[in-house]
C-alpha positions in Angstrom: 29.0 0.5 -4.7 29.7 1.9 -1.3 28.6 5.3 -0.3 31.0 8.0 -1.5 31.6 11.6 -0.7 29.8 14.2 -2.8 32.6 16.4 -4.0 36.1 15.8 -5.3 38.3 18.7 -6.2 40.7 17.8 -8.9 43.9 19.6 -10.0 44.8 18.4 -13.4 48.4 19.5 -14.2 49.3 20.2 -17.8 52.9 21.1 -17.7 56.2 20.8 -19.5 58.7 18.4 -18.0 62.4 19.2 -17.6 63.5 16.6 -20.2 66.2 14.1 -19.1 66.6 15.9 -15.7 65.2 13.9 -12.8 66.0 16.5 -10.1 64.6 19.5 -12.0 61.5 17.6 -13.0 60.9 16.6 -9.4 61.5 20.1 -8.2 58.9 21.4 -10.7 56.5 18.7 -9.8 56.7 19.5 -6.1 56.2 23.2 -6.7 53.1 22.4 -8.8 51.8 20.1 -6.0 52.2 23.0 -3.5 50.3 25.3 -5.9 47.5 22.8 -6.2 47.4 22.2 -2.4 46.9 25.9 -1.9 43.7 25.6 -3.9 42.5 22.8 -1.7 42.8 20.1 -4.3 41.9 16.5 -3.2 43.4 14.8 -6.2 46.5 16.1 -8.1 47.1 14.5 -11.5 50.3 14.6 -13.6 50.9 13.4 -17.2 52.6 10.3 -18.5 56.4 10.1 -17.8 56.5 13.6 -16.3 59.7 12.6 -14.6 62.0 12.8 -16.6 59.8 13.6 -19.7 58.6 11.7 -22.7 61.3 11.7 -25.4 58.9 12.0 -28.4 60.6 11.4 -31.8 63.8 9.9 -30.5 64.9 6.3 -31.4 68.1 6.1 -29.2 70.1 4.8 -32.2 68.0 1.7 -32.8 67.2 0.4 -36.2 66.4 -3.2 -37.4 69.3 -5.3 -36.2 71.4 -2.2 -35.4 72.1 0.3 -32.7 74.5 3.2 -32.3 76.9 4.1 -29.5 75.7 7.7 -29.5 72.1 6.4 -29.1 73.3 4.2 -26.2 74.7 7.3 -24.5 71.4 9.1 -24.8 69.5 6.1 -23.5 71.9 5.8 -20.5 71.3 9.5 -19.7 67.5 8.7 -19.7 68.1 5.6 -17.6 70.1 7.7 -15.0 67.2 10.2 -14.9 64.6 7.5 -14.2 63.2 6.9 -10.7 63.5 3.8 -8.5 60.3 3.2 -6.4 61.2 3.8 -2.8 64.3 5.8 -3.5 64.7 9.3 -1.9 63.4 11.2 -5.0 60.3 8.9 -5.0 59.8 9.3 -1.3 59.8 13.1 -1.8 56.6 12.7 -3.7 55.1 10.6 -0.9 56.0 13.3 1.6 54.4 15.9 -0.7 51.2 13.9 -0.7 51.3 13.8 3.1 52.0 17.6 3.4 49.2 18.4 0.9 46.7 16.0 2.4 45.9 14.9 -1.1 46.1 12.1 -3.5 48.8 12.5 -6.2 49.0 10.6 -9.5 52.4 10.9 -11.1 53.7 9.5 -14.4 57.4 8.5 -14.3 60.0 6.4 -15.9 60.7 3.6 -13.4 64.0 1.9 -13.2 63.8 -1.6 -11.6 66.2 -1.7 -8.6 67.3 -5.2 -9.4 67.2 -5.8 -13.2 67.7 -2.2 -14.3 64.9 -2.5 -16.9 62.9 0.7 -17.4 59.1 0.7 -17.1 56.6 3.4 -18.1 54.9 3.7 -14.8 52.3 5.6 -12.9 52.2 6.0 -9.1 49.3 7.0 -6.9 50.3 8.5 -3.6 47.8 8.6 -0.8 47.5 11.4 1.9 49.1 9.1 4.4 52.2 8.7 2.2 51.6 5.2 1.0 51.5 4.4 -2.7 50.7 2.0 -5.4 52.5 1.7 -8.8 51.1 0.6 -12.1 53.5 -0.5 -14.9 52.3 -0.1 -18.5 51.3 -3.5 -19.7 52.5 -3.0 -23.3 54.6 -0.1 -24.4 53.3 1.2 -27.7 55.4 0.9 -30.9 59.0 1.9 -30.6 58.4 2.7 -26.9 59.4 -1.0 -26.6 63.0 0.0 -27.3 63.1 2.0 -24.0 60.6 0.4 -21.6 59.8 -3.2 -20.9 56.4 -4.9 -20.6 54.8 -4.4 -17.2 55.6 -7.5 -15.2 53.6 -6.7 -12.1 51.2 -4.2 -10.6 48.8 -4.7 -13.5 45.6 -3.1 -12.2 46.1 -1.6 -8.8 43.2 0.3 -7.3 43.3 3.0 -4.7 40.3 3.2 -2.4 39.4 6.9 -2.0 36.5 8.7 -0.3 35.1 9.3 -3.8 35.3 5.6 -4.9 38.0 3.4 -6.4 40.7 5.2 -8.4 42.9 3.5 -11.0 44.9 4.3 -14.1 45.7 3.1 -17.6 48.6 4.7 -19.3 48.1 6.2 -22.8 47.2 3.5 -25.4 46.5 0.9 -22.6 43.0 2.5 -22.9 42.8 0.9 -26.3 43.0 -2.5 -24.7 39.3 -3.4 -24.1 40.0 -6.1 -21.6 42.2 -3.8 -19.6 39.4 -1.3 -19.3 37.0 -4.1 -18.1 39.6 -5.2 -15.5 39.2 -1.7 -14.0 35.4 -1.6 -14.4 35.2 -4.9 -12.5 36.8 -3.1 -9.5 34.0 -0.5 -9.5 36.3 2.4 -10.7 34.8 5.9 -10.4 37.9 7.9 -11.1 39.7 6.7 -14.3 43.1 8.4 -14.7 44.8 8.4 -18.1 48.4 9.8 -18.1 49.2 10.1 -21.8 50.7 12.0 -24.8 47.7 11.8 -27.1 47.1 15.3 -28.5 45.1 14.2 -31.5 41.3 14.7 -32.0 40.6 11.0 -32.2 41.7 10.6 -28.6 39.0 13.0 -27.5 36.4 10.7 -29.0 38.0 7.7 -27.2 37.9 9.3 -23.8 34.3 10.4 -24.1 33.4 6.8 -25.1 35.3 5.3 -22.1 33.6 7.7 -19.6 30.2 6.6 -20.9 31.1 2.9 -21.1 32.6 2.8 -17.6 30.2 5.3 -16.0 33.2 7.0 -14.5 35.0 10.3 -14.5 37.8 10.2 -17.1 40.8 12.4 -16.2 42.8 13.0 -19.3 46.3 14.1 -18.3 48.5 15.2 -21.2 51.7 17.4 -21.3 53.3 20.1 -23.2 56.6 19.2 -25.0 58.5 21.7 -27.2 61.5 20.9 -29.4 63.3 23.4 -27.3 62.5 21.2 -24.2 65.2 18.7 -25.3 68.7 19.2 -23.9 70.9 20.8 -26.6 73.8 18.3 -25.9 71.8 15.1 -26.8 73.4 13.1 -29.6 70.2 12.4 -31.5 69.6 15.9 -33.0 69.2 14.5 -36.5 65.7 13.2 -35.3 64.9 15.9 -32.8 65.7 18.7 -35.2 63.0 17.5 -37.6 60.3 17.9 -34.9 57.9 20.8 -34.9 58.5 23.4 -32.2 55.3 22.3 -30.4 55.9 18.6 -30.2 52.9 17.8 -27.9 50.1 20.3 -27.6 48.4 18.9 -24.5 44.6 18.7 -24.6 44.1 17.8 -20.9 40.5 17.7 -19.8 38.0 15.9 -17.6 35.0 14.0 -18.9 31.9 13.1 -16.8 30.1 9.7 -16.8 27.7 10.9 -19.4 30.6 11.7 -21.8 30.4 15.5 -21.4 33.3 17.8 -20.8 33.6 19.0 -17.2 36.6 21.0 -18.4 37.2 21.7 -22.1 40.6 20.5 -23.5 43.5 23.0 -22.9 45.9 23.3 -25.8 49.4 24.8 -26.2 49.9 26.1 -22.7 50.9 25.0 -19.2 48.0 25.2 -16.8 46.6 23.6 -13.7 43.0 22.8 -14.5 40.7 22.8 -11.5 37.3 21.0 -11.3 34.9 20.1 -8.6 33.4 16.8 -9.5 29.9 15.8 -8.4 30.7 12.2 -7.6 27.1 11.2 -7.2 26.9 11.1 -11.0 29.1 8.0 -10.9 26.3 6.2 -9.1 23.1 7.7 -10.4 24.1 7.3 -14.1 24.4 3.5 -13.6 20.6 3.3 -13.5 20.4 2.5 -17.2 23.9 1.1 -17.8 26.2 -0.8 -15.5 28.8 -2.6 -17.6 29.8 -5.1 -15.0 26.3 -5.3 -13.2 22.8 -5.3 -14.6 24.0 -4.5 -18.2 26.4 -7.6 -18.2 25.9 -11.2 -19.1 28.3 -13.2 -16.9 26.7 -16.4 -18.0 27.8 -15.6 -21.5 30.9 -13.4 -21.2 33.6 -13.4 -18.4 37.0 -11.8 -18.0 39.6 -13.7 -15.9 42.4 -11.4 -14.8 45.9 -12.6 -13.7 46.6 -9.9 -11.2 50.4 -10.6 -11.1 
């Protein structure tokens, strides 16, 4: 591990997206970036699919062997609200990173500029305006009706002054080999944009922080039933949802599995934390999952970077 800077100030954004509205979600994101920059954040982290929101509970008219025209209309609306990497709205986030002098991690629905397939993606923008995009390897459950399997950008790493930074989206963190693929790159900042507001997930993220000897940044969102546009066609499913559809639970875990910040529930909030990055090195004394606590003569992971 190379020498890294002592302190990283993180702004973890738990916020409600403007569902199905690309422009309004972007405007809200940029305002939140400005707020975090005013607090001297080095790293600003947003949840999964913050642009244009995670449509929890919807099925877009799909059933086994069937689909509906009204569901197709809702899907096309979501498609139109999805971002193309490198398009003007996307570049506005790169410009925001330059202006803030910070790293920004943003979850978004990505529309491929050639095929039109949607991907559940996460972009990390650097302070110079450059970026890397990670596409979710395997959408979970009925997510596969909306987003395709990631076909490139499997495990990109951003080199920061605080060590390598990477992300796995939501249940990708339940793919053990995907975690190891990040560990093999020496990750110190593990970002997880997600919508897991259940207690079991809190146990998962504590385990991963200990396993990888990294800081785990758990980025969840707030979604209310009233967040959904009233003119969507699928109100038979949306109307059955509780008013608080996703409660959040965003938090940061240190490499010993302890809460740096406790989970925040049921409210929008920017969570600030100053991370002592020397922990990411010192705690590897007794456990380094890809170093002295590994047996490469017995077990090896071969990764197709794609």
